[in-house]
PDB file of the backbone (N, CA, C, O) and the ligand in Angstrom, with CONECT records:
HET     ZN  A 101       1
ATOM      1  N   MET A   1      17.156 -15.665  -4.290  1.00  0.00           N
ATOM      2  CA  MET A   1      17.815 -16.464  -3.176  1.00  0.00           C
ATOM      3  C   MET A   1      19.226 -16.047  -2.936  1.00  0.00           C
ATOM      4  O   MET A   1      19.972 -15.558  -3.784  1.00  0.00           O
ATOM      5  N   ILE A   2      19.541 -16.321  -1.558  1.00  0.00           N
ATOM      6  CA  ILE A   2      20.845 -15.906  -1.184  1.00  0.00           C
ATOM      7  C   ILE A   2      21.437 -16.914  -0.142  1.00  0.00           C
ATOM      8  O   ILE A   2      20.752 -17.174   0.847  1.00  0.00           O
ATOM      9  N   ALA A   3      22.684 -17.508  -0.302  1.00  0.00           N
ATOM     10  CA  ALA A   3      23.104 -18.449   0.636  1.00  0.00           C
ATOM     11  C   ALA A   3      24.198 -17.774   1.405  1.00  0.00           C
ATOM     12  O   ALA A   3      25.154 -17.209   0.873  1.00  0.00           O
ATOM     13  N   ILE A   4      23.968 -17.884   2.842  1.00  0.00           N
ATOM     14  CA  ILE A   4      24.748 -16.941   3.709  1.00  0.00           C
ATOM     15  C   ILE A   4      25.542 -18.169   4.476  1.00  0.00           C
ATOM     16  O   ILE A   4      24.888 -19.166   4.783  1.00  0.00           O
ATOM     17  N   THR A   5      26.830 -18.106   4.759  1.00  0.00           N
ATOM     18  CA  THR A   5      27.627 -19.080   5.533  1.00  0.00           C
ATOM     19  C   THR A   5      27.931 -18.246   6.962  1.00  0.00           C
ATOM     20  O   THR A   5      28.593 -17.209   6.993  1.00  0.00           O
ATOM     21  N   CYS A   6      27.442 -18.766   7.914  1.00  0.00           N
ATOM     22  CA  CYS A   6      27.597 -18.186   9.196  1.00  0.00           C
ATOM     23  C   CYS A   6      28.867 -18.105   9.627  1.00  0.00           C
ATOM     24  O   CYS A   6      29.685 -19.019   9.528  1.00  0.00           O
ATOM     25  N   ASP A   7      29.127 -16.728  10.242  1.00  0.00           N
ATOM     26  CA  ASP A   7      30.645 -16.570  10.717  1.00  0.00           C
ATOM     27  C   ASP A   7      30.920 -17.367  12.046  1.00  0.00           C
ATOM     28  O   ASP A   7      32.084 -17.592  12.374  1.00  0.00           O
ATOM     29  N   LYS A   8      30.043 -17.723  12.682  1.00  0.00           N
ATOM     30  CA  LYS A   8      30.140 -18.488  14.035  1.00  0.00           C
ATOM     31  C   LYS A   8      30.196 -19.804  13.993  1.00  0.00           C
ATOM     32  O   LYS A   8      31.023 -20.410  14.675  1.00  0.00           O
ATOM     33  N   CYS A   9      29.372 -20.398  13.231  1.00  0.00           N
ATOM     34  CA  CYS A   9      29.048 -21.914  13.155  1.00  0.00           C
ATOM     35  C   CYS A   9      29.468 -22.655  11.921  1.00  0.00           C
ATOM     36  O   CYS A   9      29.513 -23.876  11.768  1.00  0.00           O
ATOM     37  N   ARG A  10      29.790 -21.639  11.006  1.00  0.00           N
ATOM     38  CA  ARG A  10      30.102 -22.176   9.591  1.00  0.00           C
ATOM     39  C   ARG A  10      29.128 -22.969   8.988  1.00  0.00           C
ATOM     40  O   ARG A  10      29.451 -23.818   8.158  1.00  0.00           O
ATOM     41  N   ARG A  11      27.693 -22.738   9.397  1.00  0.00           N
ATOM     42  CA  ARG A  11      26.597 -23.520   8.581  1.00  0.00           C
ATOM     43  C   ARG A  11      26.108 -22.560   7.563  1.00  0.00           C
ATOM     44  O   ARG A  11      26.386 -21.371   7.720  1.00  0.00           O
ATOM     45  N   ARG A  12      25.286 -23.007   6.349  1.00  0.00           N
ATOM     46  CA  ARG A  12      24.877 -22.127   5.438  1.00  0.00           C
ATOM     47  C   ARG A  12      23.314 -22.215   5.765  1.00  0.00           C
ATOM     48  O   ARG A  12      22.742 -23.199   6.235  1.00  0.00           O
ATOM     49  N   PHE A  13      22.749 -21.015   5.427  1.00  0.00           N
ATOM     50  CA  PHE A  13      21.279 -20.822   5.586  1.00  0.00           C
ATOM     51  C   PHE A  13      20.893 -19.897   4.449  1.00  0.00           C
ATOM     52  O   PHE A  13      21.738 -19.255   3.825  1.00  0.00           O
ATOM     53  N   THR A  14      19.608 -19.847   4.199  1.00  0.00           N
ATOM     54  CA  THR A  14      19.023 -19.057   3.139  1.00  0.00           C
ATOM     55  C   THR A  14      17.740 -18.352   3.779  1.00  0.00           C
ATOM     56  O   THR A  14      16.695 -18.971   3.981  1.00  0.00           O
ATOM     57  N   PRO A  15      17.912 -17.027   4.074  1.00  0.00           N
ATOM     58  CA  PRO A  15      16.895 -16.161   4.566  1.00  0.00           C
ATOM     59  C   PRO A  15      15.837 -16.137   3.502  1.00  0.00           C
ATOM     60  O   PRO A  15      16.169 -16.224   2.319  1.00  0.00           O
ATOM     61  N   THR A  16      14.556 -16.022   3.866  1.00  0.00           N
ATOM     62  CA  THR A  16      13.621 -15.664   2.731  1.00  0.00           C
ATOM     63  C   THR A  16      13.451 -14.379   2.358  1.00  0.00           C
ATOM     64  O   THR A  16      14.003 -13.555   3.088  1.00  0.00           O
ATOM     65  N   SER A  17      12.792 -13.931   1.348  1.00  0.00           N
ATOM     66  CA  SER A  17      12.626 -12.655   0.817  1.00  0.00           C
ATOM     67  C   SER A  17      12.083 -11.778   1.845  1.00  0.00           C
ATOM     68  O   SER A  17      12.510 -10.629   1.958  1.00  0.00           O
ATOM     69  N   GLU A  18      11.132 -12.260   2.635  1.00  0.00           N
ATOM     70  CA  GLU A  18      10.409 -11.419   3.574  1.00  0.00           C
ATOM     71  C   GLU A  18      11.447 -11.106   4.680  1.00  0.00           C
ATOM     72  O   GLU A  18      11.637  -9.955   5.072  1.00  0.00           O
ATOM     73  N   GLU A  19      12.075 -12.125   5.141  1.00  0.00           N
ATOM     74  CA  GLU A  19      13.369 -11.883   6.202  1.00  0.00           C
ATOM     75  C   GLU A  19      14.415 -10.936   5.665  1.00  0.00           C
ATOM     76  O   GLU A  19      14.970 -10.144   6.427  1.00  0.00           O
ATOM     77  N   ILE A  20      14.684 -10.988   4.454  1.00  0.00           N
ATOM     78  CA  ILE A  20      15.715 -10.100   3.923  1.00  0.00           C
ATOM     79  C   ILE A  20      15.078  -8.606   4.029  1.00  0.00           C
ATOM     80  O   ILE A  20      15.697  -7.647   4.489  1.00  0.00           O
ATOM     81  N   GLN A  21      13.870  -8.561   3.579  1.00  0.00           N
ATOM     82  CA  GLN A  21      13.394  -7.187   3.676  1.00  0.00           C
ATOM     83  C   GLN A  21      13.386  -6.597   5.212  1.00  0.00           C
ATOM     84  O   GLN A  21      13.727  -5.436   5.436  1.00  0.00           O
ATOM     85  N   VAL A  22      13.014  -7.397   6.131  1.00  0.00           N
ATOM     86  CA  VAL A  22      13.150  -6.893   7.530  1.00  0.00           C
ATOM     87  C   VAL A  22      14.548  -6.579   7.955  1.00  0.00           C
ATOM     88  O   VAL A  22      14.727  -5.598   8.677  1.00  0.00           O
ATOM     89  N   TYR A  23      15.741  -7.458   7.505  1.00  0.00           N
ATOM     90  CA  TYR A  23      16.957  -7.145   7.708  1.00  0.00           C
ATOM     91  C   TYR A  23      17.360  -5.737   7.150  1.00  0.00           C
ATOM     92  O   TYR A  23      18.021  -4.927   7.799  1.00  0.00           O
ATOM     93  N   LEU A  24      16.943  -5.551   6.013  1.00  0.00           N
ATOM     94  CA  LEU A  24      17.348  -4.389   5.285  1.00  0.00           C
ATOM     95  C   LEU A  24      16.650  -3.056   6.070  1.00  0.00           C
ATOM     96  O   LEU A  24      17.302  -2.019   6.202  1.00  0.00           O
ATOM     97  N   ALA A  25      15.520  -3.158   6.483  1.00  0.00           N
ATOM     98  CA  ALA A  25      14.768  -2.261   7.152  1.00  0.00           C
ATOM     99  C   ALA A  25      15.484  -1.980   8.481  1.00  0.00           C
ATOM    100  O   ALA A  25      15.493  -0.857   8.984  1.00  0.00           O
ATOM    101  N   GLU A  26      16.122  -3.116   9.063  1.00  0.00           N
ATOM    102  CA  GLU A  26      16.616  -2.804  10.320  1.00  0.00           C
ATOM    103  C   GLU A  26      17.984  -2.094  10.260  1.00  0.00           C
ATOM    104  O   GLU A  26      18.538  -1.442  11.145  1.00  0.00           O
ATOM    105  N   SER A  27      18.417  -2.387   8.952  1.00  0.00           N
ATOM    106  CA  SER A  27      20.037  -1.849   8.753  1.00  0.00           C
ATOM    107  C   SER A  27      19.931  -0.213   8.397  1.00  0.00           C
ATOM    108  O   SER A  27      20.911   0.529   8.448  1.00  0.00           O
ATOM    109  N   GLN A  28      18.746   0.174   8.072  1.00  0.00           N
ATOM    110  CA  GLN A  28      18.648   1.732   8.095  1.00  0.00           C
ATOM    111  C   GLN A  28      19.759   2.251   6.918  1.00  0.00           C
ATOM    112  O   GLN A  28      20.550   3.158   7.175  1.00  0.00           O
ATOM    113  N   ASP A  29      19.733   1.692   5.834  1.00  0.00           N
ATOM    114  CA  ASP A  29      20.747   2.279   4.787  1.00  0.00           C
ATOM    115  C   ASP A  29      22.036   2.254   5.181  1.00  0.00           C
ATOM    116  O   ASP A  29      22.886   2.942   4.615  1.00  0.00           O
ATOM    117  N   LYS A  30      22.336   1.377   6.293  1.00  0.00           N
ATOM    118  CA  LYS A  30      23.927   1.228   6.486  1.00  0.00           C
ATOM    119  C   LYS A  30      24.397   0.140   5.369  1.00  0.00           C
ATOM    120  O   LYS A  30      23.652  -0.484   4.613  1.00  0.00           O
ATOM    121  N   LYS A  31      25.819   0.064   5.451  1.00  0.00           N
ATOM    122  CA  LYS A  31      26.428  -0.648   4.366  1.00  0.00           C
ATOM    123  C   LYS A  31      26.078  -2.110   4.636  1.00  0.00           C
ATOM    124  O   LYS A  31      25.904  -2.881   3.693  1.00  0.00           O
ATOM    125  N   HIS A  32      25.965  -2.523   5.967  1.00  0.00           N
ATOM    126  CA  HIS A  32      25.781  -4.101   6.337  1.00  0.00           C
ATOM    127  C   HIS A  32      24.486  -4.178   7.041  1.00  0.00           C
ATOM    128  O   HIS A  32      24.069  -3.268   7.757  1.00  0.00           O
ATOM    129  N   ALA A  33      23.836  -5.322   6.814  1.00  0.00           N
ATOM    130  CA  ALA A  33      22.693  -5.668   7.496  1.00  0.00           C
ATOM    131  C   ALA A  33      23.161  -6.920   8.454  1.00  0.00           C
ATOM    132  O   ALA A  33      23.970  -7.779   8.105  1.00  0.00           O
ATOM    133  N   GLN A  34      22.530  -6.864   9.670  1.00  0.00           N
ATOM    134  CA  GLN A  34      22.793  -7.970  10.584  1.00  0.00           C
ATOM    135  C   GLN A  34      21.616  -9.067  10.328  1.00  0.00           C
ATOM    136  O   GLN A  34      20.425  -8.941  10.613  1.00  0.00           O
ATOM    137  N   VAL A  35      22.208 -10.080   9.769  1.00  0.00           N
ATOM    138  CA  VAL A  35      21.207 -11.279   9.594  1.00  0.00           C
ATOM    139  C   VAL A  35      21.569 -12.488  10.704  1.00  0.00           C
ATOM    140  O   VAL A  35      22.676 -12.969  10.944  1.00  0.00           O
ATOM    141  N   LEU A  36      20.414 -12.782  11.236  1.00  0.00           N
ATOM    142  CA  LEU A  36      20.759 -13.874  12.402  1.00  0.00           C
ATOM    143  C   LEU A  36      20.720 -15.277  11.768  1.00  0.00           C
ATOM    144  O   LEU A  36      19.814 -15.612  11.005  1.00  0.00           O
ATOM    145  N   CYS A  37      21.663 -16.024  12.090  1.00  0.00           N
ATOM    146  CA  CYS A  37      21.779 -17.473  11.782  1.00  0.00           C
ATOM    147  C   CYS A  37      20.581 -18.263  12.683  1.00  0.00           C
ATOM    148  O   CYS A  37      20.414 -18.149  13.897  1.00  0.00           O
ATOM    149  N   PRO A  38      19.846 -19.044  11.804  1.00  0.00           N
ATOM    150  CA  PRO A  38      18.875 -19.870  12.396  1.00  0.00           C
ATOM    151  C   PRO A  38      19.547 -21.060  13.346  1.00  0.00           C
ATOM    152  O   PRO A  38      18.927 -21.572  14.278  1.00  0.00           O
ATOM    153  N   HIS A  39      20.699 -21.369  13.033  1.00  0.00           N
ATOM    154  CA  HIS A  39      21.441 -22.570  13.589  1.00  0.00           C
ATOM    155  C   HIS A  39      21.883 -22.161  14.903  1.00  0.00           C
ATOM    156  O   HIS A  39      21.471 -22.879  15.814  1.00  0.00           O
ATOM    157  N   CYS A  40      22.713 -21.063  15.270  1.00  0.00           N
ATOM    158  CA  CYS A  40      23.248 -20.687  16.440  1.00  0.00           C
ATOM    159  C   CYS A  40      22.645 -19.328  16.989  1.00  0.00           C
ATOM    160  O   CYS A  40      22.846 -18.963  18.147  1.00  0.00           O
ATOM    161  N   GLY A  41      21.860 -18.573  16.040  1.00  0.00           N
ATOM    162  CA  GLY A  41      21.120 -17.388  16.632  1.00  0.00           C
ATOM    163  C   GLY A  41      22.096 -16.136  16.626  1.00  0.00           C
ATOM    164  O   GLY A  41      21.686 -15.038  17.003  1.00  0.00           O
ATOM    165  N   LYS A  42      23.432 -16.335  16.178  1.00  0.00           N
ATOM    166  CA  LYS A  42      24.301 -15.173  16.129  1.00  0.00           C
ATOM    167  C   LYS A  42      24.033 -14.238  14.729  1.00  0.00           C
ATOM    168  O   LYS A  42      23.658 -14.647  13.630  1.00  0.00           O
ATOM    169  N   ALA A  43      24.324 -12.969  15.105  1.00  0.00           N
ATOM    170  CA  ALA A  43      24.250 -12.164  13.908  1.00  0.00           C
ATOM    171  C   ALA A  43      25.383 -12.181  12.819  1.00  0.00           C
ATOM    172  O   ALA A  43      26.563 -12.297  13.151  1.00  0.00           O
ATOM    173  N   ASN A  44      25.091 -12.092  11.846  1.00  0.00           N
ATOM    174  CA  ASN A  44      26.235 -11.975  10.746  1.00  0.00           C
ATOM    175  C   ASN A  44      26.116 -10.750   9.950  1.00  0.00           C
ATOM    176  O   ASN A  44      25.019 -10.428   9.494  1.00  0.00           O
ATOM    177  N   LYS A  45      27.095 -10.092   9.764  1.00  0.00           N
ATOM    178  CA  LYS A  45      27.096  -8.685   8.733  1.00  0.00           C
ATOM    179  C   LYS A  45      27.184  -9.193   7.464  1.00  0.00           C
ATOM    180  O   LYS A  45      28.138  -9.852   7.052  1.00  0.00           O
ATOM    181  N   VAL A  46      26.064  -8.857   6.745  1.00  0.00           N
ATOM    182  CA  VAL A  46      26.130  -9.182   5.425  1.00  0.00           C
ATOM    183  C   VAL A  46      25.854  -7.898   4.662  1.00  0.00           C
ATOM    184  O   VAL A  46      24.946  -7.204   5.119  1.00  0.00           O
ATOM    185  N   ALA A  47      26.539  -7.430   3.483  1.00  0.00           N
ATOM    186  CA  ALA A  47      26.486  -6.506   2.765  1.00  0.00           C
ATOM    187  C   ALA A  47      25.073  -6.274   2.328  1.00  0.00           C
ATOM    188  O   ALA A  47      24.530  -7.161   1.671  1.00  0.00           O
ATOM    189  N   ALA A  48      24.314  -5.011   2.665  1.00  0.00           N
ATOM    190  CA  ALA A  48      23.128  -4.646   2.292  1.00  0.00           C
ATOM    191  C   ALA A  48      23.017  -4.943   0.782  1.00  0.00           C
ATOM    192  O   ALA A  48      22.119  -5.665   0.350  1.00  0.00           O
ATOM    193  N   GLU A  49      23.972  -4.358  -0.037  1.00  0.00           N
ATOM    194  CA  GLU A  49      23.809  -4.452  -1.473  1.00  0.00           C
ATOM    195  C   GLU A  49      23.613  -5.862  -1.943  1.00  0.00           C
ATOM    196  O   GLU A  49      22.915  -6.129  -2.921  1.00  0.00           O
ATOM    197  N   ARG A  50      24.323  -6.870  -1.139  1.00  0.00           N
ATOM    198  CA  ARG A  50      23.944  -8.071  -1.544  1.00  0.00           C
ATOM    199  C   ARG A  50      22.546  -8.790  -1.234  1.00  0.00           C
ATOM    200  O   ARG A  50      22.091  -9.707  -1.917  1.00  0.00           O
ATOM    201  N   LEU A  51      21.928  -8.234  -0.097  1.00  0.00           N
ATOM    202  CA  LEU A  51      20.756  -8.636   0.030  1.00  0.00           C
ATOM    203  C   LEU A  51      19.629  -7.933  -0.802  1.00  0.00           C
ATOM    204  O   LEU A  51      18.573  -8.479  -1.125  1.00  0.00           O
ATOM    205  N   ARG A  52      19.977  -6.714  -1.090  1.00  0.00           N
ATOM    206  CA  ARG A  52      19.203  -6.110  -2.173  1.00  0.00           C
ATOM    207  C   ARG A  52      19.021  -6.801  -3.447  1.00  0.00           C
ATOM    208  O   ARG A  52      17.929  -6.997  -3.980  1.00  0.00           O
ATOM    209  N   GLU A  53      20.241  -7.182  -3.934  1.00  0.00           N
ATOM    210  CA  GLU A  53      20.362  -7.976  -5.110  1.00  0.00           C
ATOM    211  C   GLU A  53      19.255  -9.219  -4.991  1.00  0.00           C
ATOM    212  O   GLU A  53      18.294  -9.402  -5.738  1.00  0.00           O
ATOM    213  N   ALA A  54      19.647  -9.993  -3.883  1.00  0.00           N
ATOM    214  CA  ALA A  54      18.988 -11.253  -3.716  1.00  0.00           C
ATOM    215  C   ALA A  54      17.518 -11.121  -3.930  1.00  0.00           C
ATOM    216  O   ALA A  54      16.856 -11.904  -4.611  1.00  0.00           O
ATOM    217  N   ILE A  55      16.984  -9.929  -3.212  1.00  0.00           N
ATOM    218  CA  ILE A  55      15.493  -9.862  -3.507  1.00  0.00           C
ATOM    219  C   ILE A  55      15.082  -9.293  -4.821  1.00  0.00           C
ATOM    220  O   ILE A  55      13.909  -9.444  -5.161  1.00  0.00           O
ATOM    221  N   ARG A  56      15.843  -8.706  -5.539  1.00  0.00           N
ATOM    222  CA  ARG A  56      15.692  -8.138  -6.814  1.00  0.00           C
ATOM    223  C   ARG A  56      15.445  -9.324  -7.691  1.00  0.00           C
ATOM    224  O   ARG A  56      14.483  -9.317  -8.459  1.00  0.00           O
ATOM    225  N   PHE A  57      16.207 -10.274  -7.623  1.00  0.00           N
ATOM    226  CA  PHE A  57      16.171 -11.481  -8.463  1.00  0.00           C
ATOM    227  C   PHE A  57      15.227 -12.521  -7.998  1.00  0.00           C
ATOM    228  O   PHE A  57      14.976 -13.497  -8.706  1.00  0.00           O
ATOM    229  N   ALA A  58      14.647 -12.330  -6.725  1.00  0.00           N
ATOM    230  CA  ALA A  58      13.658 -13.305  -6.343  1.00  0.00           C
ATOM    231  C   ALA A  58      12.472 -12.377  -5.630  1.00  0.00           C
ATOM    232  O   ALA A  58      12.360 -12.134  -4.429  1.00  0.00           O
ATOM    233  N   PRO A  59      11.620 -11.932  -6.725  1.00  0.00           N
ATOM    234  CA  PRO A  59      10.497 -11.205  -6.263  1.00  0.00           C
ATOM    235  C   PRO A  59       9.517 -11.949  -5.377  1.00  0.00           C
ATOM    236  O   PRO A  59       9.346 -13.148  -5.599  1.00  0.00           O
ATOM    237  N   PRO A  60       8.900 -11.390  -4.458  1.00  0.00           N
ATOM    238  CA  PRO A  60       8.037 -12.143  -3.446  1.00  0.00           C
ATOM    239  C   PRO A  60       6.670 -12.536  -4.230  1.00  0.00           C
ATOM    240  O   PRO A  60       6.009 -13.471  -3.777  1.00  0.00           O
ATOM    241  N   ALA A  61       6.267 -11.915  -5.285  1.00  0.00           N
ATOM    242  CA  ALA A  61       5.013 -12.093  -5.783  1.00  0.00           C
ATOM    243  C   ALA A  61       5.181 -13.047  -7.102  1.00  0.00           C
ATOM    244  O   ALA A  61       6.064 -12.756  -7.908  1.00  0.00           O
ATOM    245  N   PRO A  62       4.412 -14.089  -7.312  1.00  0.00           N
ATOM    246  CA  PRO A  62       4.701 -15.122  -8.200  1.00  0.00           C
ATOM    247  C   PRO A  62       4.351 -14.321  -9.491  1.00  0.00           C
ATOM    248  O   PRO A  62       3.810 -13.215  -9.478  1.00  0.00           O
ATOM    249  N   PRO A  63       4.715 -14.993 -10.580  1.00  0.00           N
ATOM    250  CA  PRO A  63       4.563 -14.302 -11.853  1.00  0.00           C
ATOM    251  C   PRO A  63       3.193 -14.509 -12.507  1.00  0.00           C
ATOM    252  O   PRO A  63       2.652 -15.601 -12.334  1.00  0.00           O
ATOM    253  N   VAL A  64       2.623 -13.643 -13.186  1.00  0.00           N
ATOM    254  CA  VAL A  64       0.879 -13.750 -13.495  1.00  0.00           C
ATOM    255  C   VAL A  64       1.150 -14.609 -14.706  1.00  0.00           C
ATOM    256  O   VAL A  64       2.092 -14.383 -15.466  1.00  0.00           O
ATOM    257  N   PRO A  65       0.290 -15.607 -14.864  1.00  0.00           N
ATOM    258  CA  PRO A  65       0.266 -16.244 -16.156  1.00  0.00           C
ATOM    259  C   PRO A  65      -0.374 -15.569 -17.122  1.00  0.00           C
ATOM    260  O   PRO A  65      -1.314 -14.842 -16.801  1.00  0.00           O
ATOM    261  N   PRO A  66       0.050 -15.698 -18.582  1.00  0.00           N
ATOM    262  CA  PRO A  66      -0.654 -14.850 -19.409  1.00  0.00           C
ATOM    263  C   PRO A  66      -2.118 -15.276 -19.791  1.00  0.00           C
ATOM    264  O   PRO A  66      -2.417 -16.469 -19.841  1.00  0.00           O
ATOM    265  N   THR A  67      -2.939 -14.373 -20.034  1.00  0.00           N
ATOM    266  CA  THR A  67      -4.314 -14.832 -20.240  1.00  0.00           C
ATOM    267  C   THR A  67      -4.576 -15.228 -21.606  1.00  0.00           C
ATOM    268  O   THR A  67      -4.269 -14.444 -22.504  1.00  0.00           O
ATOM    269  N   PRO A  68      -5.162 -16.466 -21.909  1.00  0.00           N
ATOM    270  CA  PRO A  68      -5.275 -16.943 -23.439  1.00  0.00           C
ATOM    271  C   PRO A  68      -6.105 -16.009 -24.149  1.00  0.00           C
ATOM    272  O   PRO A  68      -6.855 -15.262 -23.520  1.00  0.00           O
ATOM    273  N   PRO A  69      -6.037 -15.983 -25.476  1.00  0.00           N
ATOM    274  CA  PRO A  69      -7.025 -15.094 -26.120  1.00  0.00           C
ATOM    275  C   PRO A  69      -8.270 -15.567 -26.249  1.00  0.00           C
ATOM    276  O   PRO A  69      -8.379 -16.779 -26.435  1.00  0.00           O
ATOM    277  N   ALA A  70      -9.313 -14.855 -26.192  1.00  0.00           N
ATOM    278  CA  ALA A  70     -10.636 -15.291 -26.218  1.00  0.00           C
ATOM    279  C   ALA A  70     -11.011 -15.792 -27.665  1.00  0.00           C
ATOM    280  O   ALA A  70     -10.654 -15.107 -28.623  1.00  0.00           O
ATOM    281  N   PRO A  71     -11.795 -17.086 -27.886  1.00  0.00           N
ATOM    282  CA  PRO A  71     -12.085 -17.246 -28.975  1.00  0.00           C
ATOM    283  C   PRO A  71     -12.941 -16.400 -29.793  1.00  0.00           C
ATOM    284  O   PRO A  71     -13.929 -15.854 -29.303  1.00  0.00           O
ATOM    285  N   ALA A  72     -12.609 -16.261 -31.029  1.00  0.00           N
ATOM    286  CA  ALA A  72     -13.324 -15.159 -31.822  1.00  0.00           C
ATOM    287  C   ALA A  72     -14.702 -15.921 -32.439  1.00  0.00           C
ATOM    288  O   ALA A  72     -14.640 -16.972 -33.078  1.00  0.00           O
ATOM    289  N   SER A  73     -15.816 -15.285 -32.169  1.00  0.00           N
ATOM    290  CA  SER A  73     -16.973 -15.662 -32.617  1.00  0.00           C
ATOM    291  C   SER A  73     -17.308 -15.063 -33.842  1.00  0.00           C
ATOM    292  O   SER A  73     -17.058 -13.865 -33.971  1.00  0.00           O
ATOM    293  N   ALA A  74     -17.899 -15.766 -34.889  1.00  0.00           N
ATOM    294  CA  ALA A  74     -18.259 -15.227 -36.349  1.00  0.00           C
ATOM    295  C   ALA A  74     -19.620 -14.429 -35.898  1.00  0.00           C
ATOM    296  O   ALA A  74     -20.600 -14.893 -35.315  1.00  0.00           O
ATOM    297  N   PRO A  75     -19.398 -13.166 -36.319  1.00  0.00           N
ATOM    298  CA  PRO A  75     -20.749 -12.209 -36.226  1.00  0.00           C
ATOM    299  C   PRO A  75     -21.692 -12.474 -37.343  1.00  0.00           C
ATOM    300  O   PRO A  75     -21.268 -12.906 -38.414  1.00  0.00           O
ATOM    301  N   GLY A  76     -22.970 -12.231 -37.139  1.00  0.00           N
ATOM    302  CA  GLY A  76     -24.116 -12.446 -38.046  1.00  0.00           C
ATOM    303  C   GLY A  76     -24.269 -13.880 -38.103  1.00  0.00           C
ATOM    304  O   GLY A  76     -23.831 -14.571 -37.184  1.00  0.00           O
ATOM    305  N   ASP A  77     -24.910 -14.442 -39.203  1.00  0.00           N
ATOM    306  CA  ASP A  77     -25.061 -15.857 -39.677  1.00  0.00           C
ATOM    307  C   ASP A  77     -25.627 -16.697 -38.323  1.00  0.00           C
ATOM    308  O   ASP A  77     -25.232 -17.831 -38.054  1.00  0.00           O
ATOM    309  N   GLY A  78     -26.565 -15.996 -37.559  1.00  0.00           N
ATOM    310  CA  GLY A  78     -26.915 -16.637 -36.375  1.00  0.00           C
ATOM    311  C   GLY A  78     -27.855 -17.982 -36.483  1.00  0.00           C
ATOM    312  O   GLY A  78     -27.372 -19.093 -36.268  1.00  0.00           O
ATOM    313  N   SER A  79     -29.157 -17.804 -36.812  1.00  0.00           N
ATOM    314  CA  SER A  79     -30.001 -18.820 -37.069  1.00  0.00           C
ATOM    315  C   SER A  79     -30.501 -18.843 -38.490  1.00  0.00           C
ATOM    316  O   SER A  79     -31.119 -17.856 -38.889  1.00  0.00           O
ATOM    317  N   ALA A  80     -30.307 -19.819 -39.260  1.00  0.00           N
ATOM    318  CA  ALA A  80     -30.552 -19.969 -40.464  1.00  0.00           C
ATOM    319  C   ALA A  80     -32.259 -20.721 -40.592  1.00  0.00           C
ATOM    320  O   ALA A  80     -32.489 -21.778 -40.003  1.00  0.00           O
ATOM    321  N   ALA A  81     -33.105 -20.173 -41.241  1.00  0.00           N
ATOM    322  CA  ALA A  81     -34.419 -20.565 -41.115  1.00  0.00           C
ATOM    323  C   ALA A  81     -34.611 -21.669 -42.197  1.00  0.00           C
ATOM    324  O   ALA A  81     -35.703 -22.221 -42.329  1.00  0.00           O
TER     325      ALA A  81
HETATM  326 ZN    ZN A 101      25.551 -19.824  13.108  1.00  0.00          ZN2+
END
């Protein structure tokens, strides 16, 4: 997660990981990406490095829960006559 304060209207907003990836793609390896403020619609220059850090620490995929171990069944000793 990354909190950005808009240069124009001074309000804070948090772009999602998906949005950040789009901004990074649009920045095309420049030092800054243009992030649009949802409040006033103006573009804010944000360091691309900051955006990359933000999505690194907030991966889009949820963590996979560990699978519980299967109960061990005792071999043999099936049916006692
Ligand atoms: Zn704004």
